[in-house]
C-alpha positions in Angstrom: 0.0 0.0 0.0 1.4 3.4 -1.0 2.0 5.5 2.1 2.5 9.1 2.8 3.9 10.8 5.9 0.5 10.8 7.7 0.0 7.1 7.1 3.5 6.2 8.3 2.8 8.1 11.5 -0.4 6.3 12.4 1.0 2.9 11.5 4.1 3.4 13.6 4.7 3.9 17.3 1.3 4.2 19.1 2.7 6.7 21.6 4.1 9.0 19.0 0.9 8.7 17.0 -1.3 9.6 20.0 1.0 12.6 20.8 0.9 13.9 17.3 -2.8 13.4 16.8 -4.2 14.4 20.2 -3.0 18.0 20.4 -4.7 19.1 17.1 -7.8 17.1 18.1 -7.9 18.8 21.6 -7.5 22.2 19.9 -10.4 21.4 17.4 -12.6 20.2 20.2 -11.8 23.3 22.3 -12.9 25.4 19.3 -16.1 23.4 19.0 -17.0 24.0 22.6 -15.8 27.6 22.3 -18.7 28.2 19.9 -21.0 27.0 22.6 -19.2 29.0 25.3 -19.2 32.2 23.2 -23.0 31.8 22.7 -23.4 31.5 26.5 -21.2 34.5 27.2 -23.0 36.8 24.8 -26.5 35.5 25.6 -25.8 35.9 29.3 -25.8 39.6 28.6 -29.5 39.3 27.6 -30.4 38.0 31.1 -31.0 34.8 33.0 -34.1 33.7 31.0 -32.3 33.6 27.6 -29.4 31.8 29.2 -31.7 29.3 30.7 -33.4 28.8 27.3 -30.0 28.1 25.8 -29.6 25.5 28.6 -32.8 23.7 27.6 -31.9 23.8 23.9 -28.3 22.6 24.4 -29.0 18.9 25.0 -30.9 18.7 21.7 -28.1 20.6 20.0 -25.5 18.2 21.5 -27.5 15.3 20.2 -26.9 16.5 16.7 -23.2 17.2 17.4 -22.9 13.8 19.1 -24.5 12.0 16.2 -22.0 13.7 13.8 -19.1 12.7 16.1 -20.6 9.2 16.4 -20.8 8.6 12.6 -17.4 10.3 12.3 -16.0 7.7 14.8 -17.7 4.9 12.8 -16.1 6.0 9.5 -12.8 6.6 11.3 -12.8 3.1 12.7 -13.7 1.3 9.4 -11.2 3.4 7.3 -8.4 3.1 9.8 -8.8 -0.7 10.0 -8.6 -1.0 6.2 -5.4 1.2 6.3 -3.9 -1.0 9.0 -4.7 -4.0 6.8 -3.0 -2.2 3.9 -6.2 -2.2 1.8 -6.4 1.3 0.3 -9.1 0.4 -2.2 -11.5 -0.6 0.5 -10.5 2.5 2.6 -11.4 4.8 -0.4 -14.7 3.0 -0.8 -15.4 3.4 3.0 -14.7 7.1 2.8 -17.3 7.6 0.1 -19.9 5.5 1.9 -19.1 7.7 5.0 -19.8 10.9 3.0 -23.1 9.6 1.6 -24.3 8.4 5.0 -23.6 11.9 6.4 -25.8 13.6 3.8 -28.7 11.2 4.4 -28.5 11.5 8.2 -28.5 15.3 8.0 -31.8 15.4 6.1 -33.6 12.9 8.3 -32.4 14.4 11.6 -33.2 17.9 10.5 -36.8 17.1 9.6 -37.3 15.0 12.8 -36.0 17.8 15.1 -37.9 20.6 13.6 -41.2 18.7 13.9 -40.7 17.5 17.5 -38.7 20.5 18.9 -41.5 22.3 20.8 -43.0 19.2 22.5 -39.5 18.1 23.5 -38.7 21.5 25.0 -42.0 21.5 26.9 -41.3 18.0 28.2 -37.8 19.2 29.4 -39.5 21.9 31.6 -38.8 24.9 29.3 -42.3 26.3 29.4 -41.3 29.5 31.2 -38.7 30.3 28.5 -40.2 28.5 25.5 -40.2 31.5 23.2 -36.5 32.1 23.6 -35.8 28.4 23.2 -37.9 28.1 20.0 -36.2 31.1 18.5 -32.8 29.6 19.0 -33.7 26.0 18.2 -35.6 26.5 15.0 -32.6 28.1 13.3 -30.2 25.5 14.6 -32.2 22.4 13.7 -33.2 23.8 10.2 -29.5 23.8 9.4 -28.6 20.4 10.8 -26.4 19.5 7.8 -24.0 22.3 8.6 -23.5 20.9 12.2 -23.6 17.2 11.4 -21.4 16.8 8.3 -18.1 18.5 9.4 -17.3 16.0 12.2 -18.2 13.1 9.9 -15.9 14.2 7.1 -13.3 15.1 9.8 -13.4 11.5 11.0 -12.2 10.4 7.6 -9.4 12.9 7.6 -8.3 11.7 11.1 -8.4 8.1 9.9 -5.7 8.9 7.3 -3.7 10.9 9.8 -4.5 14.3 8.1 -5.2 16.0 11.4 -4.6 19.5 10.0 -7.6 19.2 7.6 -9.7 17.9 10.4 -8.8 20.9 12.5 -8.5 24.0 10.3 -12.2 24.1 9.3 -13.3 24.0 12.9 -10.9 26.9 13.7 -12.5 28.8 10.8 -16.0 28.1 12.2 -15.0 29.3 15.7 -13.5 32.5 14.4 -16.5 33.3 12.3 -18.8 32.7 15.3 -16.6 34.9 17.5 -16.9 37.7 15.1 -20.6 37.4 14.3 -22.0 36.8 17.8 -21.8 40.3 19.2 -22.7 41.9 15.8 -25.8 39.8 15.3 -27.0 39.7 18.9 -26.4 43.4 19.9 -25.4 45.5 16.9 -28.3 44.2 14.7 -30.5 43.6 17.8 -31.4 40.0 16.8 -31.0 38.7 20.4 -30.9 35.0 20.8 -31.7 34.5 17.1 -28.5 36.2 16.2 -26.6 33.7 18.4 -28.2 30.8 16.5 -27.4 32.3 13.1 -23.7 32.8 14.1 -23.5 29.2 15.4 -24.7 27.9 12.0 -22.8 30.1 9.6 -19.4 29.1 11.0 -19.8 25.3 10.4 -21.4 25.9 7.0 -18.3 27.7 5.8 -16.0 25.0 7.3 -18.0 22.3 5.5 -17.5 24.1 2.2 -13.8 24.2 2.8 -13.7 20.4 3.4 -15.7 19.7 0.3 -13.3 22.0 -1.7 -10.3 19.9 -0.6 -12.1 16.6 -1.5 -13.7 17.4 -4.8 -11.8 20.3 -6.3 -8.2 20.3 -4.9 -8.2 16.5 -4.8 -5.0 16.1 -2.8 -6.2 13.9 0.1 -4.7 10.5 0.6 -8.2 8.9 0.4 -9.8 9.1 -3.0 -13.4 10.3 -3.4 -13.7 9.4 -7.1 -17.2 8.1 -7.5 -16.1 6.2 -10.6 -14.4 3.7 -8.3 -17.4 3.7 -5.9 -19.0 0.3 -5.3 -22.2 0.5 -3.3 -21.9 -2.0 -0.5 -24.6 -2.3 2.2 -22.1 -4.1 4.4 -19.9 -1.0 4.4 -22.8 1.2 5.7 -23.4 -1.5 8.3 -19.8 -1.5 9.4 -19.8 2.3 9.8 -23.1 2.2 11.7 -22.1 -0.7 14.0 -19.6 1.7 15.5 -21.4 5.0 14.6 -24.8 4.3 16.1 -23.5 3.2 19.5 -21.1 6.1 19.5 -23.9 8.5 18.7 -26.1 6.9 21.4 -23.3 7.5 23.9 -23.6 11.2 23.1 -27.4 10.9 23.2 -27.2 9.3 26.6 -25.0 12.3 27.8 -27.6 14.7 26.4 -30.4 12.9 28.0 -28.5 13.0 31.3 -28.3 16.8 30.9 -32.1 16.8 30.3 -32.7 14.8 33.5 -30.3 17.0 35.5 -32.0 20.1 34.2 -35.3 18.7 35.2 -34.1 17.8 38.7 -32.6 21.2 39.2 -35.8 22.8 38.0 -37.7 21.0 40.7 -35.2 21.9 43.3 -34.5 25.6 42.5 -36.1 26.6 39.3 -34.6 28.2 36.1 -31.8 30.0 38.0 -30.2 26.7 38.9 -30.5 25.6 35.3 -28.7 28.7 34.2 -25.9 28.0 36.7 -25.6 24.4 35.5 -25.7 25.5 31.8 -22.8 27.9 32.3 -20.8 25.9 34.8 -21.1 22.5 32.9 -19.8 24.1 29.7 -16.7 25.1 31.6 -16.4 21.6 32.9 -16.9 20.2 29.4 -13.9 22.3 28.3 -11.9 20.8 31.1 -12.7 17.3 29.8 -11.4 18.1 26.3 -7.8 17.0 26.9 -9.0 13.5 28.0 -11.6 13.3 25.3 -9.2 14.5 22.6 -6.6 12.0 23.6 -9.3 9.3 23.6 -10.4 10.4 20.1 -6.9 10.1 18.8 -6.9 6.5 20.1 -9.7 5.6 17.7 -7.4 5.9 14.7 -4.3 4.3 16.4 -6.4 1.5 17.9 -8.1 0.8 14.5 -4.8 0.6 12.7 -3.3 -1.7 15.4 -6.3 -3.9 15.3 -6.4 -4.1 11.5 -2.7 -5.1 11.5 -3.4 -7.6 14.4 -0.7 -5.9 16.5 -2.6 -6.4 19.8 0.4 -5.3 22.0 0.2 -1.9 20.3 -3.5 -1.9 21.2 -2.6 -2.3 24.9 0.0 0.4 24.6 -2.6 2.7 23.0 -5.1 2.2 25.8 -2.7 2.6 28.7 -0.7 5.5 27.3 -3.9 7.4 26.4 -5.1 7.0 30.0 -1.8 8.1 31.5 -1.4 11.2 29.4 -5.1 12.2 29.7 -5.0 11.7 33.5 -2.0 14.0 33.9 -3.7 16.7 31.8 -7.0 16.3 33.7 -5.3 16.8 37.1 -3.7 20.0 35.9 -7.1 21.3 34.5 -8.9 20.3 37.7 -6.5 22.3 39.8 -6.8 25.4 37.5 -10.6 25.3 37.6 -10.7 24.9 41.4 -8.3 27.7 42.1 -9.7 30.2 39.6 -13.4 29.4 39.9 -14.4 32.9 40.9 -12.5 34.5 38.1 -13.9 32.1 35.5 -17.5 32.6 36.8 -17.3 36.3 36.0 -17.4 35.7 32.2 -21.0 34.4 32.6 -22.1 37.2 35.0 -20.7 40.4 33.5 -24.1 42.1 33.0 -26.3 43.6 35.7 -29.1 41.1 35.0 -26.8 38.1 35.5 -24.5 39.3 38.2 -26.1 37.2 40.9 -25.1 34.0 39.1 -21.3 34.5 39.7 -21.0 33.0 43.2 -23.3 30.2 42.3 -21.3 29.3 39.2 -18.0 29.5 41.1 -19.4 27.0 43.8 -20.5 24.7 41.0 -17.1 24.7 39.4 -15.3 23.9 42.7 -17.5 20.8 43.1 -17.8 19.5 39.6 -14.2 20.1 38.5 -13.5 16.7 40.2 -15.7 15.0 37.5 -12.8 15.7 35.1 -10.5 13.3 36.9 -12.7 10.3 35.9 -13.0 11.1 32.2 -9.6 9.7 31.1 -10.6 6.1 32.1 -14.0 6.1 30.4 -13.1 8.1 27.3 -9.9 6.2 26.5 -11.5 2.8 27.0 -14.6 3.7 25.0 -12.7 5.1 22.1 -10.4 2.1 21.9 -13.5 -0.1 21.8 -14.8 2.1 18.9 -11.5 1.8 17.1 -11.6 -2.0 17.0 -15.2 -1.9 15.9 -16.8 -2.8 19.2 -19.1 0.1 19.4 -21.8 -1.8 21.2 -19.5 -2.6 24.1 -18.5 1.0 24.3 -22.1 2.1 24.5 -23.1 -0.5 27.1 -20.3 0.8 29.4 -21.4 4.4 28.9 -25.0 3.5 29.5 -24.0 1.9 32.8 -22.3 5.1 33.8 -25.4 7.1 32.9 -27.6 4.9 35.1 -25.2 5.2 38.0 -25.1 9.0 37.7 -28.9 9.2 37.6 -29.3 6.9 40.6 -26.8 8.6 42.8 -27.9 12.1 41.8 -31.5 11.2 42.6 -30.7 9.5 45.9 -28.5 12.3 47.2 -30.5 15.1 45.8 -34.0 14.0 46.8 -34.0 10.9 49.0 -31.4 12.4 51.3 -32.7 15.9 50.7 -29.3 17.4 49.8 -30.8 19.5 47.0 -28.5 20.9 44.3 -25.3 19.9 46.2 -26.6 16.3 46.4 -27.4 16.1 42.7 -23.8 17.3 41.9 -22.2 14.8 44.4 -24.3 12.0 43.0 -23.0 12.8 39.5 -19.4 12.6 40.8 -20.0 9.3 42.5 -21.8 7.6 39.6 -19.4 9.0 37.0 -16.4 7.7 38.9 -17.6 4.2 39.4 -18.8 3.9 35.8 -15.6 5.2 34.3 -13.4 2.7 36.2 -15.7 -0.2 35.2 -15.3 0.9 31.6 -11.5 0.9 31.7 -11.5 -2.5 33.4 -13.5 -3.9 30.5 -11.0 -2.7 27.8 -8.0 -4.2 29.7 -9.9 -7.5 29.9 -10.8 -7.4 26.2 -7.2 -6.7 25.1 -5.9 -9.5 27.4 -8.3 -11.9 25.8 -7.2 -10.9 22.2 -3.6 -11.5 23.1 -4.3 -14.8 24.9 -6.5 -16.0 21.9 -3.8 -15.2 19.4 -1.0 -16.9 21.5 -3.2 -20.0 21.9 -3.8 -20.2 18.2 -0.1 -20.2 17.4 
């Protein structure tokens, strides 16, 4: 198989591959979340109600982003396994299948969300801010393709080790959003609708850039020549076998946010939802190093599995956890120490000033959640890389159940209120993540044992 520098990198030393892939991935993920944070910061200036509306809409928005990331992981897994097996023709075919699947999924999800958006928001408890939530959500969900397709196409770029092209478009989207948010929200007086338009326009332009590289410049390692395309239902199935469970993992996390919002609404009303919305986005940023390193492990694990180098698979899992845990400890310390200063960015206006101490307290509790992420994220992504998306989903779902159970018990049964809900999330998340990592160690040990016994 003809190789370029990127292919030689991902088929070589797993540690070096993770180091080279993870930093750009973390940067790109930071920029993705930056879009969300930027919206929150500017919308916070409109008052607590628009910010709460953003909080109710965010889980639905994250379902779309998660589905895109999930299908991207599915395509990444399939393509990287073909690259590891030195089958470029099948890798090219998988890349085209991945692109077609992204277009179909965009149309279906957009229609579904536009139709069901209002009843879903009502069900989530957004009645008091429904007008704000509908204004923001309709624009976002009408342009699902702009949000869904870039991470899917980016997954193919990551599979071939072309991390720059997976990152640059996301940087472009973030910069556009940064520029347009204050202009549309305040200068043009569009309010929360302006935030939605800015959020959509950035990814739309980044998608156009990706398609330019693929169909006009045509200098990617993978070929998207439809003359060589062979429609294969099994190829779609292989992508979905990883993509759907990976998407469901994101869905589970979004549903978790919905349940937490609902519990907080019962305990303290929309104000606590606004605090959770702002604070949890900061915590999400703190998780990015671990999630980015885990995402890099998908390509590295897929290549190792395709080449049947199971020792490299073990190195990938353990090294990913080690590096991610070191980064997470540093981030946790920073968030705890500077919680008050960070909280100010969401409470700079007179109408939201009262949120500052509440957000700071939230950060000093929930920053510890970041310490569990390396174990679950690295293990789950390695499972995705080897094509075991269902196992990854089951472990994530177990964590979701544990978080809900402990959050309910401490928040309501033991009458600990908001503090109990947050402590329950910490306890459930920690137990679930450690179980997930134990599963990947057991799986790799069985692979190595099975291979050795067969010799």
